[in-house]
C-alpha positions, 0 to 999 in steps of 0.5 A: 043730595049725593051720597057715596056708598060702599058695598062690603059683602051683603052690606051697603054702608056710607063711604065717608064721614060726610056721607054718614052725616048726610044720611043722618039729615034725611027724614024718615021716608022712602027714597029712590036711589040711582046706583052708579058704579064708580069703578067704570072707566072715566071720560078722561080714561076714554079720551086717553084710550082714543089718544093712545089709538091715535099715537100708536097709529102714528108710530106704526106708520112712522116705523114703516109698519103698514097693517100687512106687516103687523097683521097681514093687510097692506094699508096705513094705520088709523085710530079706527084700525088700531082699535078694530084690528089690534085693541078689540081682538085682545079685549075680546080674548081677555075680558070677553067684552065687545065694546070699549065702553064696557071696560072698567079701569082694570080691564082697560089696563089689562088690554093695554099691557098685553097689546103694549107687550106684544108690540114691544116684543115683535116690533120694539114699539112702546107707547106709554098710555096717555095720562094727561087730560086729553081733549 
């Protein structure tokens, strides 16, 4: 049985009426609960993030902006170089997290907005964050 709970202050309460009904059906006893925070980034968001890296690499290359012109190294962009040389330094500075897997939804948006704004101001490049189901 899966029950969604919400924490408000020091209380944990059922999230919906369906969750209340599920709790009522439980027999008296001791239960082990595996807690998962649903505010973490989804698999769809993770695919979108990596799609963004790929899209940005293509646009930077197409605009004739090798890494040296953006960050002083003269090589072509790749998904990985976008992630390591552009995304990750901003991520570390903003949210103090090393891995993209550690980002929650809000933090992902924060890093994207800073990177997108910087690229727009310096090079006129704007890549909307992918919002469709990316495979």
